[in-house]
C-alpha positions as CSV (number, residue, x, y, z in Angstrom):
1,M,82.2,93.9,92.8
2,R,83.5,93.8,89.3
3,F,87.1,92.0,90.0
4,R,85.6,89.2,92.2
5,R,86.5,86.9,89.4
6,W,90.1,88.2,89.3
7,D,90.1,87.6,93.3
8,F,88.6,84.0,92.8
9,I,91.4,83.1,90.0
10,S,94.0,84.4,92.5
11,E,92.7,82.7,95.4
12,N,92.5,79.2,93.5
13,R,95.1,79.0,91.1
14,A,97.6,76.9,92.8
15,D,95.1,74.4,93.0
16,F,93.1,74.2,89.7
17,G,95.6,76.5,87.4
18,V,94.7,79.9,85.7
19,Q,93.9,78.4,82.4
20,R,91.4,75.9,83.7
21,I,89.7,78.5,85.6
22,C,89.3,81.0,83.2
23,R,88.1,78.5,80.8
24,V,85.4,77.6,83.2
25,L,84.3,81.4,83.8
26,G,84.6,82.0,80.4
27,T,87.1,84.8,80.6
28,S,90.8,85.5,79.2
29,R,93.8,84.8,80.8
30,A,95.0,87.7,79.3
31,G,92.6,89.8,80.9
32,Y,93.4,88.3,84.3
33,Y,97.0,88.7,83.4
34,R,96.4,92.5,82.6
35,Y,94.6,92.8,86.1
36,L,97.6,91.5,88.0
37,A,99.9,94.1,86.2
38,T,97.8,97.1,86.9
39,A,97.1,96.4,90.7
40,Q,99.5,99.2,91.6
41,E,98.2,101.7,89.5
42,R,94.7,100.8,90.8
43,A,95.7,101.4,94.2
44,E,97.1,104.5,93.7
45,R,94.2,106.0,91.6
46,R,91.9,104.7,95.2
47,A,94.3,106.5,97.4
48,E,94.3,109.5,95.1
49,E,90.4,109.6,95.3
50,K,90.2,109.3,98.6
51,R,92.3,112.2,99.4
52,T,90.4,114.3,96.7
53,V,87.1,113.2,98.8
54,A,88.5,114.0,102.1
55,E,89.7,117.6,101.0
56,I,86.3,118.1,99.1
57,R,84.5,117.3,102.5
58,A,87.0,119.5,104.5
59,I,86.2,122.5,102.1
60,H,82.3,121.9,102.4
61,A,82.7,121.5,106.1
62,E,84.7,124.8,106.3
63,H,82.0,126.5,104.0
64,Q,79.0,125.4,106.2
65,G,77.8,123.1,103.6
66,A,78.0,125.4,100.8
């Protein structure tokens, strides 16, 4: 998954610090903090996508796969 580096940073920041981990991974601290700041928006978007898929599947089943 694309965001595993951010998860890694979150899991290890207490031990090593965000700055050091970002430097080793070759990524930006700003990117990491942007990821944290937009977590709620991503969760809401995923929930909406799941609802949409469920609705599409229900309509598809209702119309015998057409």
